[in-house]
C-alpha positions as CSV (number, residue, x, y, z in Angstrom):
1,M,0.0,0.0,0.1
2,P,1.7,3.3,-1.0
3,E,2.1,5.8,1.3
4,M,-0.3,8.9,1.2
5,P,1.7,11.7,0.1
6,V,1.0,14.0,3.5
7,A,3.2,17.2,4.6
8,L,2.5,18.8,8.4
9,L,2.5,22.5,8.5
10,E,1.3,22.6,11.8
11,W,0.6,20.6,15.2
12,R,-0.9,22.1,18.2
13,P,-1.3,19.3,20.7
14,L,-4.3,18.9,22.9
15,R,-4.9,16.1,25.0
16,K,-9.1,15.4,25.8
17,N,-10.2,12.2,26.2
18,T,-8.7,10.0,23.0
19,L,-7.9,13.6,21.3
20,R,-4.1,14.3,21.0
21,G,-4.3,17.3,18.8
22,F,-5.2,19.0,15.6
23,A,-2.7,18.7,12.5
24,T,-2.8,21.1,9.7
25,I,-1.7,19.2,6.9
26,R,-0.8,19.8,2.8
27,L,-1.8,16.5,1.0
28,G,-0.6,15.6,-2.2
29,K,1.2,19.0,-4.1
30,S,-1.9,22.0,-3.2
31,L,-4.6,20.7,-1.0
32,R,-4.4,21.9,2.6
33,I,-6.6,20.6,5.3
34,K,-6.8,22.1,9.0
35,D,-8.2,21.1,12.1
36,V,-7.2,17.0,11.3
37,A,-7.8,15.6,14.5
38,I,-5.3,12.9,15.9
39,H,-6.7,10.4,18.5
40,T,-5.8,7.2,20.3
41,S,-8.0,4.8,22.1
42,N,-6.9,1.1,23.2
43,G,-3.3,1.0,21.2
44,K,-4.7,2.0,17.9
45,R,-4.4,5.9,16.2
46,W,-6.2,7.6,13.7
47,A,-6.8,10.9,11.9
48,S,-9.9,12.3,11.3
49,F,-11.2,14.9,8.7
50,P,-12.3,17.9,10.5
51,S,-16.0,18.1,11.7
52,K,-18.9,20.6,12.6
53,P,-21.2,20.3,15.6
54,V,-24.9,18.5,15.3
55,L,-27.2,21.5,15.7
56,D,-30.9,21.5,16.9
57,Q,-33.3,23.4,15.1
58,Q,-32.9,25.9,18.0
59,G,-28.9,26.3,17.3
60,V,-28.0,24.2,20.3
61,Q,-25.8,21.6,19.9
62,T,-27.2,18.2,20.8
63,K,-25.8,15.2,22.8
64,D,-25.5,11.5,22.1
65,E,-26.9,8.9,24.6
66,R,-23.7,9.0,26.9
67,G,-24.5,13.2,27.2
68,K,-21.2,13.6,24.6
69,N,-21.7,16.5,22.0
70,R,-22.6,15.1,18.6
71,F,-19.9,16.1,15.5
72,V,-20.3,15.2,12.0
73,P,-17.3,15.1,9.5
74,L,-17.2,17.7,6.9
75,L,-15.2,15.2,4.6
76,E,-15.0,11.2,4.2
77,W,-13.3,8.4,2.5
78,L,-15.4,6.4,0.3
79,D,-13.5,3.2,1.4
80,R,-11.5,2.2,4.5
81,D,-7.9,1.3,2.3
82,S,-8.2,4.9,1.7
83,A,-8.9,6.3,5.3
84,D,-6.8,4.0,6.4
85,R,-3.7,5.2,4.4
86,F,-4.6,9.1,5.2
87,S,-4.4,8.4,8.6
88,E,-0.9,6.2,8.6
89,G,0.5,9.3,6.7
90,V,-0.7,11.7,8.8
91,I,0.2,10.0,12.0
92,A,4.0,9.2,10.6
93,C,4.5,12.7,9.8
94,V,3.3,14.5,12.6
95,E,6.0,12.1,14.8
96,R,8.7,12.2,12.7
97,E,8.3,16.1,13.9
98,Y,7.3,15.6,17.2
99,P,8.2,12.5,18.4
100,N,5.4,10.5,20.7
101,A,2.9,13.3,19.6
102,T,0.3,10.7,19.5
103,G,1.2,8.5,22.3
104,E,-1.1,7.4,24.9
């Protein structure tokens, strides 16, 4: 599986629950994606596209059955292989510049 062409432009660490921080990346030669969330849980790490809060009709953010705020992704991969390659590429470039930034 070829590595996805990802370059790290900015890293903002923020540890909260599974979240480890946010990356701004360049994908390929000309696509910049801000606020890519990096998560870690149970020995697994993944990168998530930016998301926005799910709001009710009054504009209040909704919560799931556990009482946590709900979010919906703005972009999504159409296949698991691409999503996995993206996560691996983003995490690898963050770890190259900030060793152990995504660890538990």
